[in-house]
C-alpha positions in Angstrom: -119.9 -9.3 -158.2 -116.2 -9.2 -158.1 -114.0 -7.0 -160.6 -110.8 -7.9 -161.8 -107.9 -5.0 -162.0 -104.7 -4.8 -164.0 -101.8 -4.1 -162.0 -98.9 -2.9 -164.3 -95.0 -1.5 -163.8 -94.5 -3.9 -160.6 -91.2 -4.2 -159.0 -89.6 -7.4 -159.9 -89.4 -8.1 -156.1 -93.0 -7.5 -155.4 -94.9 -10.5 -154.0 -98.5 -11.7 -154.4 -98.8 -11.1 -150.7 -97.3 -7.5 -151.0 -100.1 -6.7 -153.5 -102.9 -8.3 -151.2 -101.8 -6.3 -148.3 -101.5 -3.0 -150.4 -105.2 -3.6 -152.1 -106.7 -4.4 -148.8 -106.7 -0.8 -147.9 -109.3 -0.5 -150.7 -111.5 -3.2 -149.5 -111.7 -6.9 -149.9 -109.1 -9.0 -152.2 -110.4 -12.0 -153.6 -107.4 -12.9 -155.6 -103.6 -11.9 -156.5 -101.8 -13.1 -159.5 -98.5 -11.8 -160.5 -97.6 -13.2 -164.2 -94.4 -14.9 -164.6 -92.4 -15.6 -167.7 -93.3 -19.4 -168.4 -89.9 -20.4 -169.3 -87.6 -18.6 -166.8 -90.4 -18.4 -164.2 -89.3 -14.8 -163.2 -92.0 -12.0 -162.8 -93.0 -10.2 -165.9 -93.7 -6.9 -164.0 -97.7 -7.1 -164.3 -100.3 -8.8 -162.5 -104.1 -9.0 -161.7 -105.9 -8.3 -158.5 -109.6 -9.1 -158.2 -111.5 -7.0 -155.6 -114.7 -8.2 -154.1 -117.0 -5.3 -155.6 -116.9 -3.0 -158.5 -117.1 -0.1 -156.0 -114.0 -1.5 -154.2 -112.1 -2.0 -157.6 -112.9 1.6 -158.4 -111.9 2.8 -155.0 -108.5 0.9 -155.6 -107.9 2.5 -158.9 -108.5 5.8 -157.1 -106.1 5.3 -154.2 -103.3 3.1 -156.0 -103.0 4.3 -159.6 -99.8 6.4 -160.0 -98.7 5.5 -156.2 -95.3 4.7 -155.7 -94.7 1.0 -154.4 -91.1 -0.5 -154.0 -89.7 2.4 -156.2 -92.1 2.1 -159.1 -95.4 4.1 -159.8 -98.1 1.8 -160.2 -100.4 1.7 -163.1 -103.8 0.3 -162.1 -106.8 -0.1 -164.4 -109.8 -2.0 -165.1 -108.6 -5.4 -166.4 -110.0 -5.9 -169.9 -110.4 -9.4 -171.7 -107.4 -10.6 -173.8 -108.9 -10.9 -177.6 -108.9 -14.2 -178.8 -105.9 -15.2 -180.7 -107.5 -17.8 -182.8 -105.4 -21.0 -183.7 -101.7 -20.6 -183.4 -98.8 -21.9 -185.7 -98.7 -21.7 -189.3 -96.5 -19.4 -191.4 -96.9 -15.8 -191.8 -99.3 -14.8 -194.7 -99.6 -11.5 -196.8 -103.0 -10.6 -195.8 -105.7 -9.9 -198.3 -104.4 -9.6 -201.9 -101.4 -11.7 -201.6 -98.1 -10.6 -202.3 -96.0 -10.4 -205.5 -94.1 -13.7 -205.8 -92.7 -13.0 -209.3 -95.3 -15.4 -210.9 -98.6 -14.4 -212.2 -100.0 -11.7 -214.8 -97.7 -10.0 -217.2 
């Protein structure tokens, strides 16, 4: 079973191949993805690496978290699922109880 890792504080010059080579020190790398801005295409400074096993992922965290890589100290941690955002759009509500609009009880 593979394990996905979050890799933060990446240099904007780092490539997916750079990360693959670095993480191969800890084991078999299944996939690498550096996240880019959807409008500019530039790297956003973080990405994900998928290791072949949970043990290799734990080894990567131990070996690489805090390590200097391209003049930046990496942040390597277990990736957590992103919470569901629900439907997009719509205006900003005021939450339960509503807000005072000047109308209502007197």
